[in-house]
C-alpha positions as CSV (number, residue, x, y, z in Angstrom):
1,M,-15.3,-24.4,9.2
2,D,-17.2,-25.9,6.4
3,K,-17.2,-26.1,2.8
4,T,-20.2,-23.7,2.2
5,S,-18.6,-21.6,5.2
6,Y,-15.7,-21.0,2.9
7,T,-18.0,-20.4,-0.3
8,N,-19.4,-17.8,1.7
9,L,-16.0,-16.2,2.5
10,A,-15.3,-16.2,-1.5
11,K,-18.7,-14.3,-2.2
12,M,-18.2,-12.0,0.5
13,W,-14.6,-10.7,-0.9
14,E,-16.4,-10.6,-4.4
15,L,-19.2,-8.5,-2.4
16,A,-17.0,-6.5,-0.7
17,E,-14.9,-5.5,-4.0
18,D,-17.8,-4.9,-6.4
19,R,-19.0,-2.5,-3.8
20,A,-16.0,-0.8,-3.5
21,F,-15.1,-0.4,-7.0
22,T,-18.6,1.0,-7.6
23,R,-18.5,3.6,-4.8
24,Q,-14.8,5.0,-6.2
25,S,-14.8,8.1,-7.9
26,E,-15.0,8.6,-11.8
27,D,-11.2,10.3,-11.0
28,A,-10.5,7.0,-9.2
29,Q,-11.4,4.7,-12.1
30,A,-10.0,6.9,-15.0
31,V,-6.6,6.9,-12.9
32,R,-7.3,2.7,-12.8
33,R,-8.1,2.6,-16.5
34,R,-4.9,5.0,-17.7
35,A,-2.6,3.2,-15.4
36,E,-3.8,-0.4,-16.7
37,E,-3.5,0.5,-19.8
38,A,0.0,1.6,-19.4
39,G,0.9,-1.8,-18.3
40,S,0.6,-1.3,-14.4
41,P,-1.9,-3.3,-12.9
42,Q,-3.4,-2.1,-9.7
43,G,-4.2,-3.2,-6.7
44,T,-8.2,-3.7,-5.8
45,A,-10.5,-1.2,-4.9
46,Q,-11.1,-2.5,-1.0
47,Q,-7.7,-2.3,-0.7
48,A,-7.4,1.1,-1.8
49,E,-10.7,2.0,-0.3
50,L,-9.2,0.9,3.7
51,L,-5.9,2.7,2.9
52,G,-7.9,6.1,2.2
53,L,-9.8,5.3,5.4
54,L,-7.1,4.6,7.7
55,V,-5.0,8.0,7.1
56,R,-8.5,9.1,8.2
57,L,-8.4,7.2,11.1
58,V,-4.9,8.0,12.0
59,G,-5.4,11.7,11.6
60,A,-2.1,11.6,9.3
61,T,-0.5,14.6,7.9
62,S,2.8,13.2,6.6
63,V,2.6,10.0,4.5
64,I,4.7,7.8,2.6
65,A,3.2,5.9,-0.6
66,L,5.9,2.9,-1.6
67,G,5.0,1.3,-5.2
68,T,5.4,0.3,-8.6
69,G,3.2,2.7,-10.4
70,S,0.4,2.1,-7.6
71,V,-1.5,5.1,-8.5
72,V,-5.1,4.6,-7.4
73,E,-3.7,3.6,-3.6
74,T,-1.9,7.2,-3.6
75,L,-4.8,9.1,-5.0
76,Q,-6.8,7.3,-2.3
77,L,-4.2,8.5,0.2
78,V,-4.3,12.2,-1.3
79,E,-7.7,11.9,-0.4
80,G,-7.3,10.5,3.0
81,L,-5.3,13.5,4.0
82,E,-8.3,15.8,2.8
83,G,-6.0,18.8,2.2
84,R,-3.5,18.3,4.8
85,G,0.1,18.0,5.1
86,Q,2.4,16.3,2.7
87,L,2.9,13.0,0.5
88,T,6.1,11.7,-0.3
89,A,5.3,9.0,-3.2
90,V,8.6,6.8,-4.1
91,D,8.7,5.1,-6.9
92,S,11.9,3.1,-8.3
93,S,10.4,2.4,-12.3
94,A,10.3,5.1,-14.5
95,Q,6.8,4.3,-15.8
96,G,5.6,4.0,-12.5
97,I,7.4,7.3,-11.6
98,G,5.7,9.0,-14.3
99,L,2.3,8.0,-13.7
100,I,2.5,9.4,-10.2
101,R,3.6,12.5,-11.7
102,S,1.2,12.7,-13.9
103,L,-1.4,12.3,-11.2
104,F,0.1,14.7,-9.2
105,T,0.1,17.2,-11.7
106,K,-4.1,16.7,-12.3
107,L,-4.5,16.8,-8.0
108,D,-2.3,20.0,-7.5
109,D,-4.9,22.6,-8.5
110,T,-7.5,20.4,-6.6
111,T,-5.8,19.9,-2.7
112,Q,-3.8,21.8,-0.6
113,T,-1.8,18.9,0.2
114,T,2.0,19.0,-0.8
115,L,2.9,16.2,-3.2
116,R,6.5,15.3,-3.8
117,A,7.3,12.4,-6.4
118,V,10.7,10.6,-6.0
119,N,11.8,8.5,-8.5
120,A,14.2,6.3,-6.5
121,A,14.5,2.4,-4.6
122,A,13.1,2.6,-1.5
123,E,16.6,1.1,0.4
124,A,18.5,4.4,-1.0
125,F,15.7,7.0,-0.1
126,L,14.2,6.2,3.1
127,P,17.4,6.2,5.3
128,R,18.0,10.0,4.3
129,L,14.4,11.1,5.4
130,N,14.0,13.0,8.8
131,A,13.2,10.4,12.0
132,G,9.7,10.6,14.0
133,T,8.1,13.0,11.1
134,Y,5.8,10.7,9.5
135,Q,2.3,9.0,10.6
136,F,1.6,6.8,7.8
137,I,3.6,4.5,5.6
138,A,1.7,2.1,2.6
139,V,4.2,-0.3,0.9
140,C,2.8,-1.7,-2.3
141,G,4.7,-3.5,-5.4
142,E,8.6,-4.2,-5.3
143,T,9.6,-7.3,-3.3
144,E,12.3,-4.3,-2.0
145,N,9.9,-2.0,-0.9
146,Y,8.9,-4.4,1.9
147,A,11.7,-5.2,3.8
148,A,13.3,-1.7,3.3
149,A,10.1,-0.1,4.9
150,F,10.0,-2.6,7.9
151,E,13.6,-1.5,8.9
152,Q,13.1,2.2,8.6
153,A,9.8,2.3,9.9
154,P,10.6,2.0,13.6
155,R,12.8,5.0,13.1
156,L,10.7,7.3,10.3
157,L,7.2,6.5,12.4
158,G,6.0,8.6,15.1
159,K,4.5,7.1,18.7
160,H,1.2,5.2,16.9
161,G,2.5,5.7,13.3
162,V,1.1,3.1,11.4
163,I,2.6,0.7,8.3
164,V,0.9,-1.0,5.9
165,F,2.0,-3.8,3.9
166,T,-0.6,-4.4,0.8
167,D,-0.3,-7.8,-1.4
168,A,0.7,-9.9,1.9
169,M,-0.1,-12.7,0.1
170,A,2.5,-11.9,-3.0
171,L,-0.6,-13.1,-5.3
172,Q,0.1,-9.9,-7.4
173,S,3.9,-10.5,-8.6
174,P,3.9,-11.7,-12.5
175,N,5.8,-15.1,-11.3
176,S,3.8,-15.6,-8.5
177,K,2.6,-19.2,-8.6
178,G,-0.3,-18.6,-5.6
179,G,2.1,-16.8,-3.4
180,V,2.4,-17.2,0.5
181,L,-1.4,-19.8,0.0
182,N,1.3,-22.3,-2.0
183,P,4.2,-23.5,-0.1
184,A,5.7,-24.8,-3.1
185,D,5.7,-21.1,-4.5
186,R,9.1,-19.9,-3.7
187,S,9.4,-16.9,-5.9
188,D,11.2,-14.3,-4.5
189,K,8.1,-12.1,-3.2
190,A,6.4,-15.3,-2.0
191,V,9.3,-16.1,0.0
192,A,10.1,-12.3,1.6
193,M,6.1,-12.1,2.1
194,R,6.4,-15.3,4.5
195,A,9.7,-13.9,6.5
196,L,7.8,-10.2,6.4
197,L,4.9,-11.7,8.3
198,D,6.4,-13.4,10.8
199,D,8.9,-10.6,11.6
200,V,6.1,-7.7,12.0
201,Q,4.0,-9.9,13.6
202,S,6.9,-11.0,16.6
203,D,8.5,-7.6,16.4
204,D,7.4,-6.0,20.3
205,R,7.7,-2.4,18.7
206,F,4.5,-3.0,16.9
207,A,1.2,-4.3,17.2
208,S,0.0,-5.7,14.2
209,V,-3.0,-7.5,12.5
210,F,-3.2,-9.7,8.8
211,V,-6.7,-8.9,7.3
212,P,-8.0,-10.5,4.0
213,V,-8.7,-7.3,2.2
214,G,-7.5,-7.5,-1.7
215,T,-4.4,-9.7,-1.9
216,G,-3.8,-9.4,1.6
217,M,-2.8,-6.4,4.2
218,L,-0.7,-6.8,7.0
219,I,-1.1,-3.8,9.5
220,A,1.2,-2.7,12.3
221,T,1.1,0.3,14.5
222,K,4.5,1.3,16.2
223,I,3.8,1.1,20.2
224,N,6.2,3.2,21.6
C-alpha cells in the first residue's frame, strides 16, 4: 500500500467515528458528557456501537462488562440485550462503579434486563461466577481486566460465546507512549496487549480476529 492508501484509511476511520457519534442517542451522548466531566474518559463511539451490534448478533441474554467507568459501552450493551436477560458490570474503581450505578438507576425504569453492578477486581470476582452461563464478555479499562477475563473466558462462556477486548492497541492508557504501535512503549498495558494478542490468536479453543475499530478490538468466539 502507498502513502495515499494509508491516508485514505485514516480518513475512513475518522468518517466512521463521526457517523457513529452522530448516530448515538441523546441519552448516550449525555452519559458520555457526564462521565468525561467526572474525569472518566470514554471509548470511541464506533467501538460502543459495534459492541451493541455484536450482542444482538450473538443473541446474548447474559453479558459481563468489565471496565473502568465505561458507561457508554455499558449503555450500548444494555441496548443490545433488547430488554432480555442480565448484564453484570464489574468495576474495581469507586468512581467507575459510581458512574455505572448512576446509569443503572436511570435505566431500571426503561428496560426489563436485570442490571447488576459489582465493585470488585475482575480476578477476584470472575472465578465466583457459574460456568457456561454467559454468551458475551466485553473487556475495557484496567490492564488487569484483560488477562483475568481471558483466563476465565473458556469456563464462563458457553459454546460460540464471544469475548471482546477493547483498546487492544493500548492507546487509552494514561501513560501510553503509542501503545502496541510503538515498539519502544514498554508501559504495562502495551506489554500486556502484545502478549494478549499472541495468546488469544494462538489459542485453538477460540476463533478470533483483530479489527481496527476504535483503539483496536480483539474479538474471539469459543469454538467448543
